[in-house]
C-alpha positions, 0 to 999 in steps of 0.5 A, a space after each residue: 378205757 379207765 372206766 373199764 379198768 375200774 369196773 374190772 377191779 371192782 368186780 375182782 374185789 367183789 369176788 374176793 370179798 364174797 369168797 372170803 365170806 364163804 370161808 370158815 376158819 377154826 382153831 385148835 390146840 393140837 398139843 393140848 389135845 395130844 396130851 389129853 389122849 388116854 394112850 398118851 399116858 400109857 406111852 409116857 409110862 412106857 418111855 419112863 419105864 425104859 428110861 429107868 432101866 437105862 438109868 439103872 444100867 448107867 449107874 451100874 457102869 458109872 459105879 464100876 468105873 469109879 471103883 476101878 478108878 479109885 483102885 487105880 489112884 490107890 495103887 498106881 504108884 506101886 504098880 509096874 508100868 505094864 500093869 499101870 498101862 493096862 489099867 489105864 487102857 481098861 479105864 479108858 475103855 470103860 469110860 468110852 463104853 459109858 459115853 457110847 451107851 449114853 448116846 445109844 440110850 438117847 437115840 433109843 428113847 427118841 425112837 421109842 417116843 417117836 414110834 409111840 407118838 406117831 400113831 397118836 399124831 396121825 389119829 389127831 390129824 385124821 380127826 381134825 381133817 374129818 371135822 374140817 370136812 364135816 363142818 365146812 372149815 376152809 382152814 383149821 389153825 393149830 394155836 399150839 404152834 406158837 404163831 397165831 395166824 388168825 384171832 377169830 374163827 371157831 374153836 374146834 377142840 370139842 368137835 375133834 374130841 368128840 370125833 376121837 371119843 374123848 
């Protein structure tokens, strides 16, 4: 009985070792590959251009708020209560509008970046999958993710770059 169990275990280990030898591992730095795509430069320029426009508008709004606050500080002591109260409400509304605009800008830029990067990410993923299939890789690890799962295998970066036409 014990002998039969030993033979079964040996057969299992032999099967596992043969299966492991048949597997082919690769690795790639997908982040670096994404940064090297020509369309990444265009996307970055689009984002930066929009960010400059937003920044310009935010500076204009800040200047308007500063000007009105300066006027308020200079004249508040001489204004009747009704005017002072109205100016305070106006300053609060400008400040709140500036805060809301800042949040909107952040969300818009994040959405823009996502919409521009998603097609590039998908393009790289498809190329990695195609290279994996074409060259018989069982796994291709992304070394840019910060966790090295395996320190061996083949660097498939050049294969994927070729697939992408880079």
